[in-house]
C-alpha positions in Angstrom: -86.1 -80.4 5.9 -86.1 -76.6 7.0 -82.5 -77.1 8.2 -81.7 -78.9 5.2 -83.1 -76.1 3.0 -81.2 -73.5 4.9 -78.1 -75.0 4.9 -78.3 -75.4 1.0 -78.7 -71.7 0.8 -75.4 -71.2 2.6 -73.4 -73.3 -0.2 -72.8 -70.8 -2.6 -71.8 -68.4 -0.3 -69.1 -70.9 1.5 -67.9 -71.9 -1.8 -67.4 -68.4 -3.5 -64.6 -66.9 -2.3 -63.5 -64.9 -5.5 -64.6 -61.4 -5.0 -63.6 -57.5 -6.4 -64.7 -54.1 -5.0 -63.8 -50.6 -5.9 -62.7 -47.9 -3.7 -60.3 -44.7 -3.4 -56.6 -45.7 -2.4 -56.3 -43.9 0.9 -52.7 -45.2 1.8 -50.4 -47.4 0.1 -46.8 -48.4 0.3 -44.0 -46.7 -1.7 -42.8 -50.2 -3.2 -46.4 -51.6 -3.8 -45.9 -54.5 -1.6 -47.4 -54.0 1.9 -50.3 -53.1 3.7 -52.7 -50.5 1.3 -56.1 -48.8 2.7 -58.5 -48.8 -0.1 -62.0 -47.7 0.3 -61.4 -47.9 4.3 -60.4 -51.4 4.1 -56.6 -52.6 5.0 -55.2 -55.0 2.3 -52.0 -56.6 2.1 -50.3 -57.0 -1.3 -47.6 -59.3 -1.8 -45.1 -59.5 -4.6 -47.7 -62.0 -6.5 -50.2 -58.6 -6.5 -50.5 -57.7 -10.0 -50.9 -53.9 -9.9 -52.6 -52.7 -13.6 -52.2 -49.2 -14.3 -53.3 -49.0 -17.9 -55.9 -46.4 -16.8 -52.9 -44.3 -15.5 -50.6 -44.5 -12.3 -51.9 -45.8 -9.0 -51.3 -43.5 -6.5 -53.4 -41.9 -3.2 -56.7 -40.5 -4.4 -57.1 -42.5 -7.6 -59.9 -45.1 -7.9 -58.8 -48.8 -8.1 -60.8 -52.2 -8.2 -59.4 -54.8 -6.0 -60.0 -58.5 -7.0 -59.2 -60.8 -4.1 -59.5 -64.7 -3.3 -60.0 -65.3 0.2 -57.3 -63.1 2.2 -54.9 -63.0 -1.3 -55.2 -59.9 -3.2 -54.6 -60.9 -6.4 -55.0 -57.6 -8.6 -55.4 -53.8 -7.9 -56.4 -52.2 -11.3 -56.5 -48.3 -11.6 -60.2 -47.5 -12.8 -62.1 -44.1 -14.1 -62.9 -42.0 -11.4 -66.8 -42.3 -11.9 -66.3 -46.1 -10.8 -65.7 -44.5 -7.3 -68.2 -41.9 -7.0 -64.9 -39.7 -6.2 -65.9 -35.9 -5.6 -63.1 -33.8 -6.6 
């Protein structure tokens, strides 16, 4: 019974691959496609990755929110500085 209960606790974690996080762009490829470093994490953006710049241009030092599913980066979106707690 205990094993069954513990295994049920993991079901939502294993079944939910859609995630997001916010961080500061530390490094990015010129074209946008390739390896990015955001909030200390290395990510790979593809031609299918959407780069949202409604809040302004995405560049090194800006705050972004990253939406990803598994290992696939779906969207990188510029966010206001306070979302990342950047000290200027």
